[in-house]
KOLMAR-541186 format. One record per residue: z, x, y of N, C-alpha, C, O in turn. Coordinates in steps of 0.05 Angstrom, whole numbers. Each point is the difference from the previous one (the first is absolute). Layout:
BEGIN
> n_Z n_X n_Y ca_Z ca_X ca_Y c_Z c_X c_Y o_Z o_X o_Y
> Z X Y Z X Y Z X Y Z X Y $
...
//
This chain:
BEGIN
> n_Z n_X n_Y ca_Z ca_X ca_Y c_Z c_X c_Y o_Z o_X o_Y
> -311 -205 181 17 18 17 -1 28 -11 -2 19 16 $
> 3 -16 -42 -1 27 -12 -25 15 8 1 23 8 $
> -23 -37 -10 -26 12 7 -1 7 30 -10 22 7 $
> 20 -39 10 0 5 29 16 25 6 -8 17 16 $
> 32 -14 -28 17 23 5 -13 25 -10 0 21 14 $
> -12 -22 -38 -13 24 -11 -24 9 17 -4 24 5 $
> -11 -44 5 -24 7 16 9 11 28 -12 19 10 $
> 32 -31 1 9 8 27 13 27 0 -5 17 18 $
> 23 -11 -38 15 25 0 -10 21 -20 11 22 0 $
> -31 -29 -16 -12 18 -19 21 12 -20 -1 23 -6 $
> 18 -41 -2 20 8 -20 3 -23 -21 -6 -23 6 $
> 14 30 -30 5 -22 -20 23 -17 9 20 10 10 $
> -22 -36 -13 21 -19 7 7 -17 -24 -17 -6 -18 $
> 42 -2 17 10 -17 -22 16 -23 12 15 5 19 $
> -19 -28 -29 15 -23 10 15 -13 -23 -11 -3 -22 $
> 36 -3 26 17 -11 -21 21 -18 11 3 -1 25 $
> 11 -12 -42 23 -17 7 22 16 12 4 24 -7 $
> 11 -36 26 21 15 15 22 11 -19 9 22 4 $
> -1 -37 -24 21 10 -18 -10 23 -17 15 19 -6 $
> -41 -20 -2 -11 22 -16 -1 26 17 6 21 -10 $
> -15 -24 35 -2 23 17 28 11 6 3 25 1 $
> 16 -42 3 28 9 5 10 15 -25 14 20 3 $
> -20 -30 -26 8 13 -25 -12 28 -2 14 19 -7 $
> -39 -17 14 -12 27 0 13 18 21 4 24 -6 $
> 2 -34 29 14 15 20 27 11 -10 7 23 4 $
> 8 -41 -19 25 9 -11 -4 21 -22 16 19 -2 $
> -37 -22 -13 -6 20 -21 -8 27 12 9 21 -10 $
> -25 -21 31 -9 25 12 20 13 18 3 24 1 $
> 12 -41 15 17 11 21 28 -10 0 16 10 16 $
> -8 -29 -32 25 -13 3 19 2 -24 1 21 -13 $
> 14 -42 8 21 -1 -20 -10 1 -29 16 4 -18 $
> -42 -7 13 -11 0 -27 -16 25 -6 -15 1 -19 $
> 18 20 35 -14 25 -6 8 11 -27 24 1 -7 $
> -44 6 -9 6 10 -27 6 -21 -21 5 7 -23 $
> -7 -32 31 6 -22 -19 -27 -14 -6 -13 -9 18 $
> 6 8 -44 -25 -12 -7 1 -30 -7 -21 -13 -2 $
> 45 2 -2 3 -28 -7 22 -12 18 24 6 -4 $
> -33 -22 23 19 -13 18 -12 -25 13 -24 -4 -3 $
> 40 -11 16 -9 -24 14 10 1 28 24 5 5 $
> -42 -9 14 7 -1 28 0 -30 8 -20 -14 -4 $
> 43 5 14 2 -28 9 -2 -1 30 15 13 14 $
> -35 -28 -4 -4 -2 29 12 -27 9 -11 -21 -6 $
> 33 23 21 13 -24 11 -7 -2 29 10 14 17 $
> -28 -33 -11 -10 -2 27 -7 -29 5 16 -18 -7 $
> -38 12 19 -9 -27 4 -1 -15 -26 7 -23 -2 $
> -17 37 -18 0 -10 -28 16 19 -17 15 16 10 $
> -18 -19 -36 15 17 -19 -21 9 -21 -9 -15 -16 $
> 3 41 18 -20 11 -19 12 24 -15 22 9 6 $
> -37 0 -25 8 24 -16 -24 17 -5 -21 -9 -8 $
> 25 35 12 -20 20 -8 10 11 -26 22 13 -1 $
> -37 -16 -21 9 9 -26 -15 25 -7 -24 1 -1 $
> 39 21 -4 -12 25 -7 8 6 -29 23 3 -7 $
> -44 0 -10 3 6 -28 -16 26 -6 -24 1 6 $
> 37 18 -18 -13 26 -7 -13 12 25 -22 12 -2 $
> 35 -15 25 -10 13 24 -22 -15 15 -8 8 21 $
> 0 -31 -32 -22 -16 12 10 -28 8 17 -11 -14 $
> -28 1 36 7 -28 7 -13 -19 -20 -24 2 -6 $
> 40 -19 -5 -10 -21 -18 -8 -24 16 15 -11 15 $
> -41 3 -18 -11 -22 16 -6 -25 -17 -5 -21 12 $
> 7 23 -38 -6 -23 -17 -30 -4 -2 -16 15 11 $
> 7 -36 -26 -28 -3 -5 -16 -10 25 -24 6 2 $
> 37 -20 16 -13 -10 24 8 15 25 -8 -8 22 $
> 25 29 -25 9 15 24 22 -13 15 6 9 23 $
> 8 -29 -34 21 -13 14 28 2 -13 17 -16 6 $
> -14 36 -23 26 3 -13 21 8 22 -8 12 20 $
> 32 -20 -24 21 7 19 8 -22 19 14 5 19 $
> -24 -29 -23 8 -22 18 28 -10 -8 4 -22 -9 $
> 14 40 12 28 -4 -7 12 -24 13 17 -14 -13 $
> -24 8 37 11 -23 14 -8 -27 -12 13 -20 6 $
> -33 20 -23 -9 -24 -12 9 -3 -29 -13 -14 -16 $
> 34 28 9 13 -4 -26 21 -22 4 14 0 20 $
> -11 -18 -39 19 -22 3 28 9 -8 4 13 -20 $
> 15 -21 37 28 6 -6 16 -26 -1 24 0 -7 $
> -37 -23 14 14 -25 -1 -20 -22 -7 -18 -6 16 $
> 21 -6 -39 -19 -22 -8 2 -24 19 -19 -15 2 $
> 42 12 10 4 -22 19 -5 7 29 6 -16 18 $
> -17 40 -14 -5 9 28 -23 -16 12 -15 -13 -13 $
> 12 16 40 -21 -14 14 -27 13 -7 -2 22 -10 $
> -19 -38 15 -27 9 -5 -8 22 19 5 -2 24 $
> -17 23 -34 -9 23 16 -29 -5 9 -14 -16 -12 $
> 6 31 31 -28 -2 10 -20 9 -22 -23 -7 1 $
> 33 22 -21 -18 7 -23 -3 -22 -20 -17 1 -18 $
> 33 -23 21 -2 -22 -19 22 0 -21 5 -20 -13 $
> 9 42 10 21 3 -19 26 -12 12 2 -5 24 $
> 18 1 -41 26 -10 10 21 22 -4 0 15 -19 $
> 18 -14 39 23 18 -2 -7 30 2 14 16 -12 $
> -35 -9 27 -7 28 3 21 15 14 13 -10 19 $
> -9 35 -27 19 18 13 -5 1 30 19 1 16 $
> -44 0 -8 -7 1 28 11 -23 17 7 4 23 $
> -4 -27 -36 11 -23 15 30 3 6 11 -14 17 $
> 1 33 -30 29 5 4 5 24 17 20 1 15 $
> -37 20 -16 8 25 13 -22 12 19 4 22 10 $
> -25 -36 -5 -20 11 18 11 -1 29 20 -14 5 $
> -32 29 12 8 1 28 2 -28 12 21 -7 11 $
> -42 -9 -15 0 -27 12 21 -18 -13 12 -16 14 $
> -7 19 -40 21 -16 -13 27 6 11 16 -18 5 $
> -9 43 -2 26 8 10 4 -8 29 21 -11 8 $
> -41 15 9 2 -8 28 2 -30 3 16 -10 16 $
> -31 -5 -32 1 -29 1 28 -10 -8 11 -17 13 $
> 0 29 -35 26 -8 -9 22 7 21 18 -16 4 $
> -21 39 8 19 8 21 0 -20 23 21 -9 9 $
> -44 1 0 -2 -19 23 12 -27 -8 14 -13 15 $
> -21 4 -39 11 -26 -10 31 0 0 12 -19 8 $
> -1 41 -18 29 2 -1 12 0 28 22 -11 4 $
> -34 25 14 10 0 28 -2 -28 12 18 -9 13 $
> -41 -4 -17 -4 -27 10 21 -19 -12 8 -20 13 $
> 0 25 -38 20 -18 -13 29 6 9 18 -14 -8 $
> -15 34 26 26 5 11 14 26 -9 22 5 8 $
> -35 10 -26 13 25 -9 2 19 24 -19 4 15 $
> 42 8 -13 5 19 22 -8 28 -10 4 8 -23 $
> -16 7 42 -10 26 -6 -4 16 26 -7 -12 20 $
> 10 37 -22 -5 17 24 -30 3 5 -8 10 21 $
> -9 -19 -40 -28 1 4 -9 -15 26 -18 9 14 $
> 31 -32 -9 -7 -15 24 5 17 26 -15 -2 19 $
> 36 18 -20 6 18 23 -20 23 1 -10 7 21 $
> 3 4 -45 -18 23 -1 -28 -8 11 -12 16 14 $
> 3 -41 -20 -26 -9 10 2 -16 26 -19 -13 9 $
> 43 13 3 5 -14 25 -7 -29 -1 -11 -11 19 $
> 17 -2 -42 -5 -28 -3 -28 -8 -6 -6 -24 -5 $
> -12 43 4 -29 -5 -6 -4 3 -30 -7 21 -10 $
> 10 -43 -5 -2 1 -29 -27 8 -10 -3 10 -22 $
> -17 -14 39 -27 10 -7 -2 30 -1 -19 11 -11 $
> 39 2 23 0 30 0 15 12 -24 3 24 -1 $
> 7 -41 -17 14 10 -23 -21 14 -18 -20 -12 -9 $
> 25 37 3 -17 16 -17 18 13 -21 25 0 3 $
> -37 11 -24 16 13 -21 17 23 12 22 4 -9 $
> -34 10 28 15 22 12 26 -10 13 21 13 -2 $
> -22 -36 15 24 -12 12 20 -9 -21 24 3 4 $
> -34 -14 -26 17 -8 -22 15 24 -12 24 -1 -5 $
> -38 23 2 12 24 -11 20 11 20 22 9 -8 $
> -29 -10 34 19 9 21 26 -16 -1 22 12 2 $
> -24 -38 -6 24 -17 -2 16 7 -25 24 0 1 $
> -38 4 -23 14 7 -25 15 26 3 22 3 -11 $
> -34 17 24 14 25 5 25 -3 16 18 17 -1 $
> -17 -39 17 24 -5 16 18 -20 -14 18 -13 13 $
> -22 10 -39 17 -17 -17 -2 -30 6 19 -15 -5 $
> -42 6 15 -4 -28 5 -1 -15 -26 -16 7 -18 $
> 32 -28 15 3 -14 -25 -26 -13 -9 -8 2 -24 $
> -6 -15 42 -25 -14 -8 -21 21 -8 -14 -4 -20 $
> 11 25 35 -20 21 -6 6 12 -27 -19 5 -16 $
> 44 2 11 7 11 -26 -5 -19 -23 -9 8 -21 $
> 15 -33 26 -5 -21 -20 -30 -2 -7 -8 0 -23 $
> -9 0 44 -29 -2 -5 -11 25 -13 -17 -3 -18 $
> 26 26 26 -10 25 -13 11 2 -29 -14 10 -18 $
> 38 -20 14 12 0 -27 -16 -19 -19 -6 7 -23 $
> -2 -30 34 -16 -19 -16 -27 12 -6 -11 -3 -22 $
> -1 16 42 -26 14 -4 3 20 -22 -18 2 -17 $
> 39 14 18 4 21 -20 3 -13 -28 -10 11 -20 $
> 24 -33 18 3 -13 -27 -27 -9 -11 -6 5 -23 $
> -9 -19 40 -27 -9 -10 -18 24 -6 -13 0 -21 $
> 14 20 38 -16 24 -6 10 14 -25 -16 10 -16 $
> 42 -10 12 12 12 -24 -11 -13 -26 -5 13 -20 $
> 2 -40 22 -11 -15 -23 -29 10 -5 -7 5 -23 $
> -8 -4 44 -28 9 -3 -1 29 -10 -17 6 -17 $
> 33 12 28 0 28 -8 8 2 -30 -12 16 -14 $
> 31 -32 6 8 0 -28 -24 -7 -18 -4 12 -21 $
> -11 -32 30 -24 -7 -15 -20 24 -1 -12 5 -21 $
> 8 9 43 -18 23 0 10 22 -18 -16 12 -15 $
> 42 -7 15 12 21 -17 -5 -8 -29 -8 17 -16 $
> 13 -42 9 -4 -8 -28 -30 0 -8 -6 5 -23 $
> -12 -11 41 -28 0 -6 -12 28 -2 -16 6 -18 $
> 23 12 37 -14 25 3 17 25 -9 -12 21 -6 $
> 38 -24 5 17 22 -9 -7 26 15 -2 21 -12 $
> -1 -23 39 -7 23 16 25 17 6 23 -10 -2 $
> -27 35 9 22 18 7 12 -8 27 24 3 4 $
> -41 -12 15 9 -4 27 -12 -25 12 -23 -7 -6 $
> 38 -6 23 -10 -21 17 7 7 28 23 5 7 $
> -43 -4 11 3 6 28 -3 -25 16 -18 -16 -5 $
> 37 11 23 -1 -24 17 -8 9 28 12 18 12 $
> -32 -31 0 -9 7 27 -8 -25 15 3 -23 -9 $
> -13 27 33 -7 -22 18 22 -5 20 20 15 1 $
> -23 -36 15 19 -6 21 28 -4 -10 19 9 12 $
> -16 -22 -35 27 -5 -11 14 25 -9 25 1 -1 $
> -40 20 -5 12 25 -10 18 12 22 18 16 -6 $
> -22 -24 31 17 10 22 29 -9 -5 19 11 12 $
> -15 -31 -28 28 -10 -5 15 20 -17 25 -1 -2 $
> -39 20 -11 13 21 -15 19 -10 -21 -6 -17 -16 $
> 30 29 16 20 -6 -21 9 -29 0 8 -10 -21 $
> -10 -4 44 8 -28 0 -17 -16 -20 10 -18 -14 $
> -35 25 12 -19 -13 -18 1 13 -28 2 -14 -20 $
> -3 41 20 -1 14 -26 24 -4 -18 -2 -2 -24 $
> 26 0 37 24 -4 -15 -1 -26 -16 8 -2 -23 $
> -17 -19 37 -2 -26 -13 -21 -1 -22 4 -13 -21 $
> -26 28 25 -21 1 -21 11 15 -24 -3 -10 -23 $
> 17 32 27 11 15 -22 20 -16 -17 0 2 -24 $
> 16 -18 38 19 -17 -15 -13 -19 -19 9 -3 -23 $
> -31 -9 31 -15 -19 -17 -14 15 -22 1 -8 -23 $
> -14 30 29 -15 15 -20 19 11 -20 -9 14 -19 $
//
């Protein structure tokens, strides 16, 4: 793909992991401008991290450093698609949260989410969950609070490992803003 882009547009092209590219975007244009040591956490379909050390993205020996979602936070957790048990991603990824939301609704939990999606549970998305939380929906707040607690455990591990000045949180879940960040800060 890199070669095709360079040949077609006659410009140098670079291809990298989404969390690494997002970290560079934050360094060049966002919340990490002027900061040479930080971690960008991408909360989206998966959970990744772009690690910037001395102004450069750290990729590890095989180029796959930053697979934050595949760090274990529960030895008794379910098996992850990576083969590990209790991965953070199994608790807070987009699909994990949506799946848990639907299960709780099917089990009888009341929530305004059903009204927001007009009874179509297949239409529940993170944006709708955040919308419900902003309207003080108990289930939505509970789910985002739980997400913040698990993420707080993971962030605490990152802080202890890397001792960075800043951690930036981005991706779809970042739209939750203070609802999520407040819970993370409490744990950290």
